[in-house]
C-alpha positions as CSV (number, residue, x, y, z in Angstrom):
1,M,4.8,11.2,-6.2
2,R,2.3,12.7,-3.5
3,A,-0.3,13.7,-5.8
4,F,0.5,10.3,-7.8
5,L,-0.2,8.5,-4.3
6,L,-3.2,10.9,-3.2
7,S,-5.0,9.7,-6.9
8,L,-4.1,6.0,-6.1
9,L,-5.7,6.3,-2.2
10,V,-8.9,8.0,-3.7
11,L,-9.4,5.1,-6.4
12,F,-8.7,2.5,-4.1
13,A,-11.1,3.9,-1.2
14,F,-14.3,3.6,-4.1
15,A,-12.7,0.9,-6.2
16,P,-16.1,-1.8,-6.1
17,S,-15.1,-5.3,-5.3
18,V,-16.8,-8.7,-5.5
19,Q,-15.8,-11.8,-3.5
20,A,-14.5,-13.9,-5.2
21,Q,-15.9,-17.5,-5.6
22,A,-14.4,-21.3,-6.3
23,L,-15.0,-22.1,-10.0
24,P,-16.8,-25.6,-10.5
25,G,-14.6,-28.2,-12.6
26,L,-11.1,-26.2,-11.5
27,T,-9.0,-26.5,-8.7
28,E,-7.9,-23.2,-6.9
29,G,-4.0,-23.7,-6.6
30,K,-3.6,-25.1,-9.7
31,E,-5.5,-23.1,-12.7
32,Y,-6.1,-20.2,-10.1
33,R,-5.7,-18.3,-7.1
34,L,-8.5,-16.5,-5.9
35,I,-7.9,-12.6,-5.2
36,A,-10.2,-12.1,-2.3
37,E,-11.2,-8.4,-2.5
38,G,-10.5,-8.3,-6.3
39,S,-12.3,-6.2,-9.1
40,P,-11.4,-5.6,-12.9
41,Y,-9.5,-2.7,-14.1
42,R,-12.2,-1.5,-16.5
43,P,-15.7,-3.4,-15.8
44,A,-17.6,-3.2,-18.7
45,A,-21.2,-4.7,-18.3
46,G,-21.6,-8.3,-19.9
47,K,-18.3,-8.8,-20.1
48,I,-15.8,-11.5,-18.2
49,E,-12.4,-9.1,-18.4
50,V,-9.0,-11.1,-19.0
51,A,-6.3,-8.4,-18.0
52,E,-2.6,-8.8,-18.5
53,V,-0.2,-7.0,-15.9
54,F,2.9,-6.5,-18.2
55,A,6.0,-4.4,-18.5
56,Y,7.7,-3.3,-22.1
57,W,11.1,-3.9,-20.3
58,C,10.5,-7.6,-19.1
59,P,12.1,-9.9,-21.5
60,H,9.2,-12.8,-20.4
61,C,6.4,-10.1,-21.0
62,A,8.1,-9.8,-24.6
63,H,8.0,-13.5,-25.9
64,F,4.8,-13.9,-24.4
65,D,3.2,-11.1,-26.5
66,P,2.8,-12.9,-29.9
67,M,1.4,-15.9,-28.3
68,L,-1.3,-13.5,-26.0
69,Q,-1.9,-11.7,-29.4
70,A,-2.8,-14.4,-31.3
71,W,-4.8,-15.9,-28.2
72,K,-6.9,-13.1,-27.6
73,R,-8.6,-12.7,-30.9
74,K,-9.7,-16.2,-30.1
75,L,-11.7,-15.1,-26.8
76,P,-15.4,-15.3,-27.0
77,A,-17.6,-12.5,-27.5
78,S,-18.5,-13.0,-23.5
79,A,-14.9,-11.9,-22.9
80,R,-12.8,-8.4,-23.0
81,F,-9.2,-8.3,-22.7
82,V,-7.3,-5.2,-21.4
83,A,-3.0,-4.8,-21.1
84,V,-2.2,-2.8,-17.8
85,P,1.3,-1.8,-17.9
86,M,3.5,-2.1,-14.4
87,L,4.5,0.9,-13.5
88,S,7.9,1.9,-11.3
89,G,6.1,5.0,-10.2
90,P,4.4,8.4,-11.8
91,D,7.0,9.7,-14.0
92,D,7.1,5.6,-15.1
93,A,8.4,6.7,-19.0
94,F,6.9,3.5,-20.6
95,G,3.2,3.7,-18.7
96,R,2.9,6.8,-19.8
97,A,4.0,6.1,-23.5
98,F,1.4,3.4,-23.6
99,F,-1.4,5.9,-21.7
100,A,-0.8,8.4,-24.6
101,A,-0.5,5.7,-27.5
102,E,-3.6,4.5,-25.8
103,A,-5.7,7.8,-26.2
104,S,-4.2,9.0,-29.3
105,G,-5.4,5.5,-31.2
106,T,-1.6,4.6,-31.9
107,L,-1.2,1.9,-29.3
108,A,-1.6,-1.2,-32.0
109,T,0.9,0.4,-33.6
110,L,3.4,1.2,-30.7
111,H,2.7,-1.5,-28.5
112,P,5.0,-4.4,-29.9
113,L,7.5,-1.5,-31.5
114,L,8.6,-0.9,-27.8
115,F,9.1,-4.8,-27.0
116,R,11.6,-5.0,-30.0
117,A,13.0,-1.6,-29.3
118,I,14.1,-2.9,-26.2
119,H,14.9,-6.3,-26.3
120,D,15.6,-6.8,-30.2
121,S,17.1,-3.8,-31.8
122,H,18.4,-2.7,-28.8
123,E,17.6,1.1,-29.2
124,L,16.1,1.7,-25.5
125,P,17.4,0.9,-22.6
126,R,14.7,-1.0,-20.0
127,N,15.3,1.7,-17.6
128,A,14.7,4.5,-20.6
129,N,13.5,8.1,-19.9
130,E,10.8,9.9,-21.3
131,A,13.3,11.9,-23.8
132,Q,14.2,8.7,-25.1
133,V,11.0,7.2,-25.1
134,S,9.9,10.3,-26.9
135,A,12.9,10.5,-29.3
136,F,11.9,6.6,-30.3
137,V,8.0,7.2,-31.1
138,A,8.8,10.4,-33.1
139,K,10.0,8.2,-35.7
140,V,8.0,5.7,-35.6
141,P,5.9,5.7,-38.8
142,G,2.1,5.6,-38.5
143,I,1.5,7.4,-35.3
144,N,-0.4,10.1,-35.7
145,Q,2.5,12.4,-33.7
146,A,0.1,15.4,-32.9
147,A,-2.2,13.6,-31.1
148,Y,0.2,11.2,-29.1
149,K,1.9,14.7,-28.0
150,T,-1.6,15.8,-26.8
151,A,-2.2,13.0,-25.1
152,L,1.1,12.8,-23.2
153,A,0.8,16.3,-22.6
154,D,-2.6,15.6,-20.6
155,A,-1.1,15.6,-17.1
156,A,-4.2,14.8,-15.4
157,T,-5.8,12.3,-17.5
158,L,-2.2,10.6,-17.5
159,R,-1.6,10.6,-14.1
160,S,-5.7,9.3,-13.1
161,K,-5.2,6.5,-15.0
162,M,-1.3,5.9,-13.9
163,A,-2.8,5.3,-10.4
164,Q,-5.6,3.2,-11.8
165,A,-3.2,0.6,-13.3
166,Y,-0.8,0.7,-10.0
167,Q,-3.9,0.2,-8.2
168,F,-5.3,-2.6,-9.9
169,A,-2.0,-4.3,-9.6
170,L,-1.5,-3.4,-5.9
171,R,-5.2,-5.2,-4.7
172,S,-4.3,-8.0,-7.2
173,D,-1.1,-9.0,-5.7
174,I,0.5,-9.1,-8.7
175,P,3.6,-11.8,-8.0
176,G,5.4,-10.9,-11.3
177,T,5.2,-9.9,-15.1
178,P,3.4,-11.6,-17.3
179,S,-0.1,-12.1,-15.5
180,L,-2.9,-12.6,-16.0
181,V,-6.3,-11.7,-14.2
182,V,-10.0,-12.3,-15.1
183,D,-12.7,-10.7,-14.1
184,G,-10.3,-9.1,-11.5
185,R,-10.8,-11.8,-8.9
186,Y,-8.7,-15.1,-10.7
187,L,-5.1,-14.6,-10.8
188,V,-4.5,-17.4,-13.4
189,L,-1.6,-19.6,-12.8
190,G,0.8,-21.5,-15.2
191,D,4.4,-23.0,-15.1
192,S,4.1,-22.0,-19.0
193,Y,3.3,-19.5,-21.2
194,E,0.9,-22.3,-23.2
195,S,-0.6,-23.1,-19.5
196,L,-0.8,-19.6,-18.2
197,L,-3.3,-19.2,-21.4
198,A,-5.0,-22.8,-21.4
199,N,-5.7,-21.9,-17.9
200,A,-7.3,-18.5,-18.5
201,G,-9.1,-20.0,-21.3
202,K,-10.6,-22.2,-18.5
203,V,-11.0,-19.6,-16.2
204,V,-13.2,-17.6,-19.0
205,A,-15.6,-20.4,-20.0
206,A,-16.2,-21.2,-16.2
207,L,-17.2,-17.9,-15.8
208,A,-18.9,-17.4,-19.1
209,P,-22.9,-17.1,-19.2
210,K,-24.4,-20.7,-19.4
211,P,-27.0,-21.3,-22.1
212,A,-30.7,-21.3,-20.8
213,P,-31.9,-24.4,-20.5
214,K,-34.7,-25.6,-23.1
215,P,-38.7,-26.1,-22.3
216,A,-39.9,-29.4,-21.9
217,A,-41.5,-30.8,-24.6
218,K,-45.1,-30.9,-23.8
219,P,-47.1,-34.4,-23.9
220,R,-48.8,-34.9,-26.8
221,S,-52.5,-35.4,-26.2
């Protein structure tokens, strides 16, 4: 725990923050809430980041995920989606599984299966430990088991990634899961899954680069 908190403090100290600005055409408190000292989770040059903070044990996240997966495929080229697991601490078994799957290129396969194992088939409890999660992953076809185990054993990398995810949720003042944060500065609001996605789309559109104005036509001589 001490090493985890130390990593968190180091990341927090050097994480760049950008002062959030009001969005034209939208109303703060309706479509979004400003995150005063927010910054993206994994910034990429020229991209608007849409981050979902989620938890595998959260039933709302499980219900939301199919809608979110369909929605993110329609994001404009100027936007980029990232998933951020909500962590209970440095030994969070589902968080460790998420980052090991991400590093081994198997997240697309494992991600929906973890939701189903917890909420549909009940193969995993919501508070599963690492042994239980690893035993489940070992039975999943299509997983590169060697690469997954190697990533899971890389303690330093996992610790760094989990500290980064924890710190992002902390500085974004996440009220619960699922939550959507756009560009690290705008917490999306909504009273339903549909309105949450609709408002996220509005925030992305408001932040999208505007096309350059066409030059005025030269007068005919």
